[in-house]
NUSE-198422 format. One record per residue: x, y, z of N, C-alpha, C, CB in turn; residue in one letter. Coordinates in steps of 0.001 Angstrom, whole numbers, padded with zeros to 6 digits, always signed. Glycine has a CB too. Layout:
N
XYZXYZXYZXYZA;...
//
This chain:
333
+053688-043942-006331+054550-042314-006077+054334-041441-005090+054348-041334-007109X;+054529-041580-003965+053689-040703-002408+053859-039153-002955+054806-040929-000383X;+052075-039233-002653+051720-037963-002775+051474-036893-001134+050359-038178-003692X;+051565-035677-001146+051584-035083-000107+051283-033713-000584+052750-035310+000621X;+051075-033006+000760+050290-031438+000351+052069-030479+001204+047875-031032+001721X;+052255-031247+002271+053272-030267+003119+054691-031200+003407+052458-029736+004807X;+055392-030572+003111+056943-030815+003461+057326-031123+004280+057670-030124+003442X;+057199-029942+005059+057511-029438+006373+056649-028204+007295+058828-028991+006144X;+055888-028809+008739+055546-027382+009088+055807-027842+010380+054042-026633+008714X;+055067-026950+011880+055139-027399+013180+054097-028298+013831+055233-026351+013878X;+054810-028836+014545+053134-029370+015191+052292-028389+015890+053224-030570+016401X;+051511-029061+016505+050505-028022+017326+050784-028073+018604+048985-028287+017240X;+051895-027097+019161+052260-026549+020425+051771-025545+020575+053423-026389+020691X;+052093-025073+022107+052122-023517+022106+053117-023155+022561+051187-022821+022757X;+053336-022131+021404+054753-021240+021294+054598-020288+022875+054760-019952+019509X;+055977-020279+023308+056098-019034+023850+056662-018052+023742+056250-019043+024557X;+056077-017661+022668+056075-015977+021728+058054-015437+021980+054462-014228+023001X;+058614-016769+021877+059947-016554+021579+060421-015947+020159+060520-017782+021766X;+059484-016843+019442+059795-015719+018226+061107-016380+017299+060338-013962+019015X;+061767-017831+017694+063136-017803+017307+063056-017988+015783+064023-018920+018059X;+062062-018845+015453+062014-019557+014238+061675-018406+013530+061060-020805+014103X;+060706-017314+013716+060624-016326+012841+062074-015137+012134+059594-015635+013617X;+062351-015081+013312+063809-014446+013888+064479-014537+012532+064747-015412+015273X;+065000-015640+013139+065876-016785+012042+065528-017330+010656+065985-018070+012677X;+064496-017453+010037+064159-017667+008784+064420-016727+008227+063069-017997+008525X;+065924-016954+006885+065859-016239+006157+065157-016121+004957+066651-016149+006105X;+063888-016304+004747+063013-015593+003782+061465-015238+004306+062936-016519+002491X;+061933-015329+005440+060596-014738+006125+059105-015744+006026+060275-013185+005271X;+059314-016633+006204+058193-017680+005009+057035-018138+006724+059547-019954+003810X;+057663-017735+007866+056621-018126+008944+056033-016680+009776+057446-019265+010119X;+055027-017223+009990+053928-016543+011079+052727-017366+011939+053091-015500+010230X;+053080-016235+013185+052549-016692+014033+051114-016720+014915+053244-016500+014411X;+050029-016995+014687+048845-016905+014919+048174-017875+016150+048340-017089+013681X;+047805-017094+017084+047339-017825+018197+047996-018877+018909+046339-018291+017879X;+049192-018115+018907+050581-018937+019719+050803-020355+019218+050339-019148+021493X;+050045-020263+017756+050921-021005+016626+051815-021044+015601+050518-021341+016172X;+052948-021409+015537+054030-020912+014331+053294-021775+013506+055887-021199+014423X;+053613-020963+012258+052565-021781+010673+054127-021457+010038+050523-020589+009569X;+054090-022596+009034+054857-022353+007638+054328-022127+006519+055552-023267+007274X;+054806-020737+005941+054397-020593+004491+054780-021197+003469+054553-019617+004108X;+054400-022648+003180+055641-023132+002413+055551-023236+000859+056002-024515+002918X;+054695-021743+000364+054562-020704-001073+055786-019790-000779+052880-019605-001235X;+056407-020268+000426+057951-018752+000452+059038-020177+001286+057482-016387+002260X;+058768-020917+001208+059747-022040+002243+060653-022443+001580+059137-023384+002828X;+061857-022796+001807+062517-023069+000476+063643-024113+001401+063241-021429-000557X;+063178-024858+002644+063519-026086+003188+064919-026048+003717+063347-027143+002201X;+065588-024988+003954+066455-024818+004653+066155-025536+005972+066686-023544+004670X;+065768-025593+006947+065326-026214+008294+065798-025452+009567+065878-027677+008397X;+066216-023883+008899+066767-023087+010010+066080-023078+011137+066935-021835+009710X;+064754-022602+011279+063243-023002+012289+063404-023857+013266+062022-023723+011544X;+063775-025386+012590+063851-026417+013415+065177-026091+013666+063484-027805+012936X;+066283-025930+013661+067489-025305+014123+067025-025003+015840+067882-023781+013076X;+066344-024045+015753+066578-022719+016527+065600-023578+017436+066150-020935+015838X;+063955-024241+017134+063268-024157+018074+063543-025045+019142+062190-024206+017689X;+063293-024298+020406+063296-024895+021683+062549-025975+021824+062946-024095+022593X;+061210-025836+021378+060175-026874+021294+060157-028177+020481+059167-026268+020910X;+061633-028299+019746+061536-029444+018902+060522-029793+018046+061629-030354+019542X;+059401-028769+017257+058257-028586+017393+058210-029389+015222+057801-026595+018103X;+059616-029581+014960+059160-030311+013213+058206-031259+012756+060188-031062+012621X;+057587-031389+012255+056831-031890+011386+056939-032068+010161+056077-031484+011444X;+057488-033161+009649+058501-033631+008663+057250-034785+007857+060195-034469+009562X;+057180-034822+006615+056568-035752+005547+057624-036978+005794+056545-035047+003797X;+057026-038033+006569+057349-039383+006814+056901-040064+005443+056599-039975+008176X;+057696-041133+004674+057456-041766+003664+057825-043167+004074+058096-041209+002535X;+058451-043308+005215+059055-044599+005581+057543-045968+005290+059706-044372+007566X;+056619-045359+006132+055380-046090+006117+054917-046481+004499+054241-045130+006898X;+055148-045625+004110+054316-045532+002518+055548-047032+001700+054613-043128+001394X;+056657-047042+002161+057701-047491+001460+057617-048956+002352+059171-046445+001492X;+057677-048933+002857+057447-050430+003869+055771-051198+002710+056759-049720+006429X;+055164-050309+002895+054205-050826+002810+053825-051438+000757+053276-049661+003644X;+055014-050657+000223+055178-051259-001446+056739-052483-000936+055797-049373-003100X;+057183-052621-000063+057427-054005-000003+056367-054659+000216+058292-054369+000862X;+055999-054578+001173+055369-055995+001817+054257-055883+000470+054542-055949+003872X;+054266-055300-000682+053745-055488-001887+054056-056030-003011+053540-054742-002161X;+055315-056589-002350+056157-057195-003297+056873-056447-004095+055553-057939-004024X;+056661-054984-004053+057077-053660-004854+058575-053961-005060+056804-052097-003968X;+059459-054328-006467+060837-053989-005938+061334-052772-005730+061684-054440-006628X;+061885-052244-004906+062366-050962-004180+063937-050569-003728+061618-050985-002948X;+064206-049858-004982+065796-049864-005116+066056-048114-004259+066424-050000-007278X;+067159-048199-003530+067728-047229-003149+068699-045937-003627+068083-047750-002554X;+068686-044838-003628+069417-044062-004268+070134-043376-003090+068656-043223-005235X;+071302-043273-002773+072038-042398-001726+073092-041538-002017+072560-043135-000806X;+072323-039925-001917+073211-039834-001573+074991-039550-000952+072776-039972-001766X;+075513-039025-001810+077125-039576-001109+077629-039271+000154+078298-039074-001841X;+076383-037999+000943+077006-037784+002386+077092-038960+003197+076223-036803+003205X;+076278-040258+002929+076285-041216+003335+077555-041538+004075+075939-041884+002458X;+078701-041544+002827+079497-041943+003326+080162-041336+005095+080178-041871+002215X;+079688-039956+004734+080495-039131+006354+079247-039523+007107+080896-036920+006451X;+077924-039454+007476+077172-040220+008055+077469-041777+009098+076524-040370+007006X;+077686-042340+007705+077711-043933+008385+079142-044095+008430+076929-045317+007422X;+080074-043357+008268+081604-043677+008716+082267-044591+007613+081670-044520+010258X;+082062-044604+006335+082301-045888+005379+082966-045380+004352+081027-046665+004823X;+083649-046419+003799+084603-046018+002508+084079-045986+001413+085660-046810+002225X;+082525-047043+001373+082169-047349-000008+080832-047810+000311+083118-048416-000821X;+079969-048291-001033+078168-048619-000491+078525-049874-000299+076593-048440-001673X;+079310-050926-000180+078671-052715-000051+078220-052854+001502+080160-054202-000399X;+078809-051876+002440+078579-052295+003536+076757-051778+003543+079766-051650+004669X;+076491-050656+003276+075658-049983+002895+074407-050993+002910+076079-049340+001690X;+074917-051443+001527+073511-052135+000390+073769-053124+001145+073532-052439-001578X;+074182-054010+001622+073716-055491+002797+072812-054606+003576+075218-056404+004064X;+073073-054307+004375+072272-053345+005527+070726-053428+005179+072791-051553+005464X;+070626-052300+004256+069480-052030+003175+069008-053404+002448+070065-050947+001962X;+069346-053888+002336+068653-055350+001596+068347-056398+002883+069974-056264+000319X;+068675-055931+004173+067707-056606+005773+066371-055826+005670+068566-056108+007702X;+066627-054276+005207+065831-053764+005521+064236-053549+004448+066602-052799+005905X;+064751-054971+003330+063418-054943+002087+063824-054275+001045+061974-054184+002469X;+065110-053071+000929+065374-053411-000252+065995-054030-001169+065434-052982-000454X;+065531-054399-002306+066191-054975-003891+067791-054720-003988+065433-053999-005373X;+068113-053327-003941+069264-053360-003962+069377-051814-003392+069848-053832-005320X;+070700-051173-003481+070722-049874-002959+072479-049153-003827+070661-050071-000872X;+072238-048139-004205+073620-047772-005580+073698-045854-005039+072710-048103-008180X;+075179-045633-005412+075396-044341-004956+075193-043718-006251+076770-044054-004228X;+074600-042573-005362+074093-041171-006521+075294-041034-006764+073262-039566-006026X;+076293-040948-006523+077183-040480-007688+077292-040567-008947+078031-040746-007594X;+077002-041699-009122+076862-042309-010257+075455-041572-011301+076685-043899-009777X;+074796-040742-010874+073856-039926-011220+074110-038730-011014+072846-040171-010752X;+075593-038200-010077+076238-037027-010086+077132-037206-011806+077297-036905-008483X;+077874-038258-011712+078776-037907-012833+077650-037752-014520+080139-039415-012870X;+076215-038569-014777+075758-038443-015598+075506-035899-015688+074425-039844-015356X;+075287-036036-014533+074362-034230-014202+076420-033236-014871+073620-033778-010950X;+077266-033922-014433+078209-032982-014745+078457-033136-016217+079444-033128-013907X;+078222-034182-016890+078644-034487-018351+077299-033462-019116+078603-036548-018781X;+076593-033445-018464+075194-032655-019054+075674-031340-018835+073588-032930-018215X;+075771-030709-017754+076794-029412-017692+077825-029011-018226+077236-029249-016828X;+078659-030094-019034+079572-029488-019823+079066-029885-021030+080972-029805-019586X;+078221-030346-021369+077479-030157-022708+076803-029080-023097+076626-030990-022866X;+076619-027774-021718+075494-027294-021642+076125-026052-021906+074642-027548-020466X;+077589-026258-021662+078746-024933-021477+079239-025030-022989+080294-025201-020108X;+079526-025962-023351+079665-026448-024879+079204-025585-025446+079064-027645-025379X;+077307-025500-025586+076640-024460-026482+076083-023577-026176+075916-024756-027152X;+077269-023090-025253+076723-021630-024867+077208-020627-025830+077196-021146-023394X;+076354-019829-026966+077345-018999-027445+077780-017407-027133+077078-019087-028595X;+076147-017054-026653+076653-015688-025523+076965-015692-024440+075906-014795-025218X;+077767-014615-023978+077906-014839-022719+077176-014058-021539+079107-014759-022610X;+076619-014859-020812+075760-014472-019275+076288-014866-018237+074400-015032-019042X;+075314-014420-017233+075368-015200-015849+074495-016626-016033+074636-014173-014522X;+075210-017603-015801+074456-018826-015595+074716-019329-013683+075189-020121-016919X;+073545-019269-013091+073199-019933-011709+073248-021421-011639+071805-019559-011282X;+074088-022080-011357+073794-023220-010610+074190-023996-008937+074188-023906-011486X;+073297-024913-009001+073793-025752-007220+073291-027347-007353+072626-024882-005430X;+073981-027880-006766+073635-029014-006560+072690-029222-004924+075006-029763-006745X;+072556-028105-004250+071650-028088-003293+070343-027532-003727+072157-027421-002233X;+069324-028366-002969+067600-027927-003571+067614-026532-002842+065938-029158-002901X;+068201-026339-001573+067712-025397-000761+067954-023540-002056+068892-025612+001062X;+068730-023837-002337+069212-023024-003503+068562-022674-004672+070153-023521-003940X;+068094-023668-005313+067141-023905-006262+065855-022861-006144+066735-025382-006107X;+065359-023542-004468+064131-023304-004710+064279-021567-003902+062997-024664-004022X;+065156-021253-003305+065945-019380-002881+065116-019000-004840+069075-019218-002660X;+066226-019595-005434+065829-018527-006454+064456-018872-007038+066915-018414-007652X;+064228-020205-007119+062162-019659-007676+061628-019422-007273+061072-020137-008096X;+061338-018998-005995+060444-018675-005133+060506-016993-004430+060616-019797-004136X;+061968-016698-004621+062406-015259-003784+063074-014200-005328+064105-015734-002182X;+063754-014741-006479+064512-014176-007406+063962-014933-008618+066047-014278-007124X;+062570-014799-008784+061760-015251-009922+062475-015158-011398+060462-014388-009915X;+062699-013720-011379+063378-012770-012344+064575-012998-012763+063477-011600-011913X;+065343-014611-012441+066528-014963-012096+066414-016341-012457+066911-014643-010728X;+065449-017147-012857+064847-017932-013338+065661-018617-014529+063713-017362-013580X;+065734-017680-015266+066181-017616-017106+067461-018089-016696+066235-015844-018203X;+068547-017684-015546+069925-017816-015167+070080-019011-015042+070370-017180-014072X;+068803-019663-014379+069302-021246-013992+069951-022111-014564+068512-021990-013812X;+071054-022983-014569+071049-024155-015568+069982-025244-015849+072065-024851-015258X;+069784-024915-017002+068830-025725-017276+069017-027604-017399+068429-025071-018498X;+069400-028142-016640+069496-029266-015939+068981-030183-015016+070058-029146-015650X;+068598-031140-015242+068127-032234-014295+069436-032600-013114+067701-033703-015330X;+068705-032227-011636+069829-032388-010778+070422-034202-010771+069241-031791-009161X;+071388-034435-009803+071658-035520-009448+070976-036541-009180+072138-035400-008799X;+069989-036022-008036+068726-037090-007697+068286-037485-009491+067053-036075-006551X;+067776-036952-009921+066459-037258-011249+067525-037985-012193+065527-035490-012241X;+068739-038023-012311+069476-038123-013144+069676-040218-012640+070832-036733-013000X;+069855-039716-011457+070390-041276-010711+069406-042448-011002+070453-041192-008870X;+067772-041650-010505+066670-042471-010438+066188-042403-012319+065408-041747-009108X;+066961-041662-013396+066691-042715-014416+067808-043354-015059+065919-042202-015434X;+068613-043911-014401+069610-044663-014622+069333-045770-013898+070787-044106-014374X;+068574-045814-013090+067972-046744-011976+066740-047426-012622+067504-045876-010565X;+066103-046314-013025+064544-047337-013738+064958-047954-015431+062682-045874-014035X;+066033-047381-015856+066087-047981-017026+067047-049485-016654+066755-046843-018180X;+067747-049314-015368+068066-050706-014701+067051-051845-014517+068502-050453-013386X;+065992-051089-014029+065074-051601-012804+063322-051393-013296+065502-050492-011208X;+063381-051664-014637+062201-050981-015148+060543-050787-013919+061881-052036-016631X;+060920-051597-013220+059121-051978-012419+059604-052010-011196+058094-053684-012766X;+060893-051072-010698+061111-050853-009497+060957-049548-009639+062250-051346-008923X;+060257-049246-007950+060763-047406-006879+061345-047382-006660+060516-046673-005771X;+061885-046153-007094+063298-045320-006122+063154-044638-005462+064245-044591-006558X;+063498-044967-003957+063930-044131-003009+065095-043521-002806+063785-044578-002167X;+065121-041855-002803+066636-041535-002797+066680-041147-001013+067142-039987-004093X;+067701-041074-000591+068251-040810+000660+069153-039835+000454+068817-041911+001309X;+068609-038588+001295+069114-037436+001607+069259-037033+002737+068635-036694+001152X;+070442-036022+002658+071192-035368+004098+069984-034560+004534+072783-034228+003866X;+068981-034113+003699+068252-033244+004537+066560-033064+003551+069340-031602+004766X;+065557-032723+003803+064242-032828+003727+064291-031909+001775+063309-031888+005439X;+064984-030741+001826+064540-030293+000398+064568-031135-000707+065262-029276-000027X;+065080-031966-000863+065523-032905-002119+063780-033577-002269+067127-034391-001624X;+062965-033385-001161+061591-033723-001502+060964-032314-002320+060709-034145-000003X;+061237-030895-002517+060870-030613-003156+060513-030830-004730+061195-030132-002774X;+061850-031310-005334+061255-031958-006423+060412-033156-006731+062018-032106-006972X;+060008-033741-005963+058681-035051-006197+057751-034022-007206+057520-035699-004279X;+057590-032484-006656+056399-031955-007297+057115-031410-008644+055547-030747-006333X;+058086-031543-008955+058559-030855-010300+058201-031940-011181+060225-030401-010433X;+057516-031462-013004+057573-031999-014250+058574-032730-014426+057539-031189-015152X;+058837-034573-014767+059272-035203-014902+059928-036080-014322+059446-034888-015309X;+059587-035969-012766+060517-036463-011226+060517-038100-011852+059395-036198-009126X;+061702-038526-011843+061249-039804-011376+061491-040600-010130+061573-040495-012175X;+061683-039799-009136+061561-040028-007580+060456-040794-007198+061446-038769-006811X;+059882-041797-006624+058766-042195-005491+059118-041700-004217+058564-043750-005295X;+059985-041679-003727+059865-041240-002233+061391-040893-001687+059134-042544-001264X;+061405-039877-000831+062634-039517-000401+062402-039576+000817+063188-038350-000821X;+063495-039566+001789+063915-039942+002800+065162-039416+003710+063987-040951+002480X;+065294-038988+004880+066812-038380+004741+067743-039410+005591+066953-036650+005444X;+068762-039260+005795+069840-040033+006336+069618-040414+008075+071237-039104+006042X;+068587-039285+008142+068906-039599+009663+067832-040618+009734+068778-038262+010874X;+066856-040289+008922+065148-041592+009276+065806-042479+008082+062733-040800+008740X;+066918-042542+008070+067267-044279+007805+068198-045080+009068+068363-044432+006192X;+068874-043624+009667+069528-044795+010521+068672-045056+011844+071134-044390+010973X;+067651-044068+012555+066350-044365+013179+065356-046268+012396+065321-042550+012687X;+065231-045693+011243+064541-047550+011051+065745-048511+011214+063783-048016+009166X;+066948-048444+010705+067966-049504+011379+067796-049777+012825+069422-049035+011248X;+068170-048325+013464+068111-049077+014652+066696-049723+015542+068785-048205+015445X;+065726-049221+014992+064266-049744+014785+064233-051037+014991+063674-049522+013466X;+064908-052182+013517+065010-053075+013064+066298-053962+013392+064775-052742+012012X;+067033-053066+014156+068149-053903+015069+069290-054193+014175+067575-055410+015704X;+069355-053228+012462+070266-053825+011936+071668-052787+011910+069699-054309+010613X;+072597-053207+011762+073738-052461+012099+074778-052682+010898+074303-052922+013539X;+075348-051599+010349+076628-051985+008914+077948-051969+009633+076790-050574+007400X;+077874-053115+008732+079363-054013+008730+080221-053393+007420+079060-055992+008450X;+081680-052515+007701+082274-052297+006445+082245-053602+005753+083670-051728+006552X;+082583-053335+004227+082665-054431+003525+083987-054149+002441+081188-054718+002854X;+084834-054877+001868+086046-053808+001008+085505-052990+000351+087026-054379-000041X;+086184-052091+000126+085097-050747-001263+084941-051419-002474+086056-048980-001945X;+084168-051193-003179+084114-051686-004208+084873-051106-005200+083041-051794-004457X;+085311-051578-006738+086082-051457-007786+086006-050167-008333+085813-052378-008670X;+084739-049876-008732+084973-047971-009580+085002-047264-008102+083101-047054-010926X;+086344-046205-008708+086303-044953-007460+085395-043923-008246+088093-044121-006965X;+084103-043168-007437+083372-042595-007919+083985-041459-007487+082162-042896-007737X;+084737-040065-008487+085142-038679-008493+084465-037744-007789+085166-038235-009646X;+083085-038258-008468+081728-037624-008689+081073-037547-007106+080716-038641-009851X;+081785-038227-005796+080887-037935-004669+081237-037058-004028+080655-038808-003859X;+082357-035928-004694+082753-034752-004229+081598-033530-004094+083841-034401-005111X;+080430-034127-005036+079086-033480-005121+079099-033121-003882+077830-034278-005553X;+079344-033748-002723+078546-033511-001819+079454-032391-000487+078007-035080-001379X;+080753-032008-001288+081478-030784-000278+081520-029554-000802+082964-031000+000089X;+081677-028619+000038+081722-027292-000494+082283-027057-001812+082390-026526+000344X;+082220-026067-002787+082751-026588-004235+082797-027463-005019+083529-026615-004377X;+082419-028385-004792+082683-029678-005200+082075-029857-006719+082059-030693-004125X;+081150-029024-006776+080523-029188-008316+081572-028078-009020+078535-028681-008506X;+081647-027029-008865+082795-026542-009862+084000-027374-009751+083247-025042-009591X;+084376-027916-008839+085997-028726-008778+085779-030054-009859+086479-029481-006801X;+084531-030786-009652+084432-031708-010605+084047-031436-012188+083582-032500-010068X;+083319-029682-012755+083518-029266-013606+084860-028745-014363+082831-028734-013415X;+085876-028891-013350+086818-028119-014162+086760-026940-014348+086911-028447-015196X;+087746-026898-015335+088307-025030-016221+087528-025623-017715+090979-024541-016571X;+086162-024742-018304+085651-024381-019267+085794-023501-020099+084963-024323-019072X;+086436-023964-021121+087147-022463-022145+085650-021499-022150+087790-023027-024433X;+086047-020212-021985+085366-019082-022169+084585-018650-021209+084723-019139-023135X;+084256-019705-019681+083498-019610-018644+084450-019444-017359+082582-020788-018624X;+084401-018275-016877+084927-017982-015504+083667-018344-014329+085417-016251-015464X;+084163-018779-013497+083075-019348-011990+083624-018665-011071+083064-021104-011380X;+082576-018703-010559+082199-017936-008895+081771-019057-008206+080820-016631-008761X;+082474-019250-007018+082014-020680-006099+081665-019875-004858+083406-022073-005741X;+080327-020064-004694+079911-019516-002926+079443-020654-002468+078608-018219-002596X;+080168-020454-000826+079021-021463+000143+078199-021034+000877+079489-022294+001066X;+076969-021588+001508+076765-020728+002375+075279-019797+002375+077923-019991+002233X;+074414-019713+003464+072826-019518+002681+073124-017915+002691+071029-020146+003749X;+074147-017085+003238+074169-015638+003618+075159-015264+001949+075137-015260+005565X;+076012-016198+001608+077016-015282+000311+076020-015483-000709+078823-016003-000287X;+075200-016870-000869+074294-017141-001969+073262-015731-002179+073400-018608-001573X;+072686-015618-001052+072095-014425-001535+072820-013183-001695+071128-014161-000790X;+074158-012971-001502+074554-011529-001954+074716-011774-003007+075641-010778-001448X;+075621-012379-003767+075544-012966-005721+074043-012781-005626+076133-015112-006361X;+073228-013586-005309+071960-013073-006240+071458-012177-006161+071002-013599-006300X;+071828-011051-005469+070901-009787-005233+072256-008921-005968+070303-009327-003235X;+073100-009525-005944+073734-008552-006688+073715-008767-008631+075300-008610-005991X;+073617-009634-008529+072691-010415-010057+071604-009511-010540+071727-012055-009680X;+071189-009076-009375+069744-008902-009392+069562-007627-009908+069061-009061-008068X;+070229-006801-009216+070528-005337-009318+070845-004641-011034+071949-005161-008300X;+071738-006241-011563+072122-005601-012943+070627-005305-013598+073156-006746-013997X;+069367-006017-013082+068286-005715-014300+067162-004899-014043+067654-006944-014814X;+066680-004643-014942+065912-003125-014805+064393-003776-014848+066283-001770-016339X;+064116-003625-013720+062402-004010-013105+061511-003220-012776+062266-004665-011946X;+060519-003568-012937+059375-003025-013032+059052-002619-011478+058385-003989-013758X;+058764-001624-010973+059006-000885-009580+057588-001669-008525+058821+001259-009858X;+056248-001683-009601+055537-002421-008715+055747-003785-008866+054251-002148-008785X;+055867-004120-009691+056347-005662-009881+057260-005961-008681+057237-005939-011375X;+058252-005255-008604+058774-005666-007396+058538-005496-006046+059642-005413-007435X;+057943-004378-006306+057007-004066-004557+056182-005355-004406+055581-002435-004498X;+055098-006288-005483+054643-007284-005093+055341-008459-004534+054064-007520-005889X;+056968-008454-005052+057555-009758-005112+058396-009424-002996+059030-009926-007044X;+058565-007985-003027+059519-007568-001820+057766-008005-000816+060456-005304-001861X;+056989-008049-000921+055369-007905-000260+055536-009152+000407+053822-007842-001407X;+056221-010361-000218+055777-011688+000231+057079-011814+001383+055678-013013-001176X;+057986-010632+001986+059174-011081+002784+058496-010083+004033+061006-010697+002048X;+057155-009132+003733+057206-008176+004794+056300-008572+005662+056997-006834+004435X;+056297-008301+007153+055452-008351+007994+053837-007479+007857+056268-007992+009023X;+053902-006495+007531+053029-005475+006855+053161-005194+005697+053040-004408+007318X;+052074-004506+005293+051561-004038+003333+051009-002931+003650+050217-005097+002229X;+051350-002039+003539+050552-000452+003929+050434-000196+002131+051884+001173+005132X;+048759-000199+001873+048371-000206+000736+046812+000794+000271+048329-001678+000574X;+046389+000973-000784+045178+001330-000958+044483+000475-001408+045045+002243-001561X;+042530+000934-000841+041922-000018-000248+041741-001019-001378+040701+000445+000445X;+041772-000390-002671+041446-001413-003407+042301-002540-003649+041136-000972-004418X;+043486-002505-003281+044232-003688-003385+043651-004580-002331+045752-003455-003226X;+042696-004569-001462+042106-005510-000673+040538-005726-001299+042175-004990+000900X;+039910-004862-001534+038674-004706-001461+038026-004840-002778+038438-003570-000863X;+038483-004121-004021+038525-004659-005487+038711-005730-005898+039234-004237-006130X;+037515-006683-006315+037467-007966-006842+038482-008447-007953+036207-008093-007312X;+038881-006695-008813+039400-006780-010024+040811-006405-009690+038685-005935-011077X;+041451-005668-008976+042609-005120-008073+042657-006177-007132+042384-003628-007342X;+042120-006567-006103+043208-006976-005351+044354-008220-005656+042589-007231-004243X;+045259-007804-004570+046381-008927-004351+046257-010284-005111+046416-009313-002847X;+046595-010962-006136+045550-012066-006196+046802-013066-005473+044779-012549-008035X;+048111-012719-005142+048944-013557-004162+048786-013758-003035+049939-013286-004041X;+047996-013053-002424+047222-013173-001170+045955-013190-001114+047458-012331-000407X;+045276-013465-002482+043998-013348-001939+043058-014685-003052+043433-011432-002088X;+044184-015366-003847+043680-016436-004656+043507-017510-003798+044529-016797-005787X;+042518-018226-004561+041628-019583-004100+042984-020790-003614+040449-020317-005798X;+044257-020400-003517+045320-021709-003792+045869-020895-002233+046685-021840-005713X;+045756-019678-002200+046337-019143-000668+045379-018830+000287+047169-017829-000718X;+045492-019520+001475+044285-019673+002421+045153-018951+003648+043637-021491+002727X;+046029-018289+003526+046399-017685+004748+045641-016203+005417+047839-017459+004493X;+045873-016833+006733+045343-015520+007871+045657-014143+007872+045785-015727+009181X;+045077-013114+007687+045504-011518+007696+044740-010836+008475+045439-010783+006399X;+045799-010016+009234+044863-008839+010176+044981-007567+009296+045569-008444+011961X;+043605-006934+008894+043428-005315+008207+043387-004629+009323+042023-004898+007246X;+043925-003267+009322+043592-002177+009818+043239-001211+009041+044366-001826+010482X;+041999-000799+009109+041378-000162+007910+041363+001484+008805+039550-001025+007335X;+042288+002516+007705+042087+003899+008457+041561+004808+007642+043313+004519+009008X;+040240+005834+008470+039244+006123+007390+038415+005030+006795+039915+006702+006325X;+037850+004062+007081+037102+003448+006737+035784+003545+006162+037165+003033+007365X;+035157+005448+006423+033754+005577+006469+034312+005789+005105+032765+006637+007447X;+035435+006160+004448+035127+006349+002839+035669+005076+001718+035976+007854+002362X;+034906+003997+002167+035025+002831+001960+033506+003024+001000+035238+001814+003381X;+032586+003373+001521+030972+003381+001080+031486+004128-000425+029592+004530+002348X;+031993+005630-000443+031907+006063-001400+032368+005358-002937+032391+007023-001032X;+033445+004807-002282+034491+004105-003050+033732+002736-003846+035781+003622-001911X;
//
């Protein structure tokens, strides 16, 4: 299994003070220091908006292809699980042509992750059937939204549907079919890499569809459309807007609200968050993660017992600039 520290960072370039990445980050997870933008990964949700607006194309993503090639060279059986978005990216109607091309790359087999989506939908229906008390349940097939809840709306974590993702369901299915295989998930974006750190993860590597395209081009491999498979996967709708709710269909006793896009999702999360009674101090601590400047008492910086742990713990090695007002009072305190 691939081990790594950072999913997304910026290359070392001389930023031109445009601050486009800072302004466009929806969760304020970017800082600029010494003309170098840096992503604060503990706050990043991997939406890649910063990359889209960066005029220097300074992205530096985790590249797992060398490790995959090394596994293949060591005769490890490597199986690909493809997010259904591959249909649109390659303009095909089924998996067969892609499977043939990926075998030329060295994969033992390739399968449509819509198989995992079917298993996930079954799990959702079972969970909803067990729901005895009415309440808010939040679900998304997009890892970006899951990361948004986990990192920026932690008080709503209990409302997340407790189910594995399509990626994990499919990996589990494939590992039962190929017990000694290593699984490569091919995703539309890098956000799926965040699941590699979760307990219970069964995926060994994640690459994006664009990385797969570049890999095929480098090896001179093209895709030839084949006869479509006999099985029709309606669960492929998971890849489109409202796909998850459409696949679930009507569930007795459950009212659905389907939203798409970062802004709509945040509006709904904010609305639900306001229904909860929260401690003002704890809320201010959560908000501080988004702030560019924090005004506080000396104790929250200098007192080892009272300092704000989220900023000064050993795991957090961010750099901060302190402006100390009336510093002569520090001596007495």
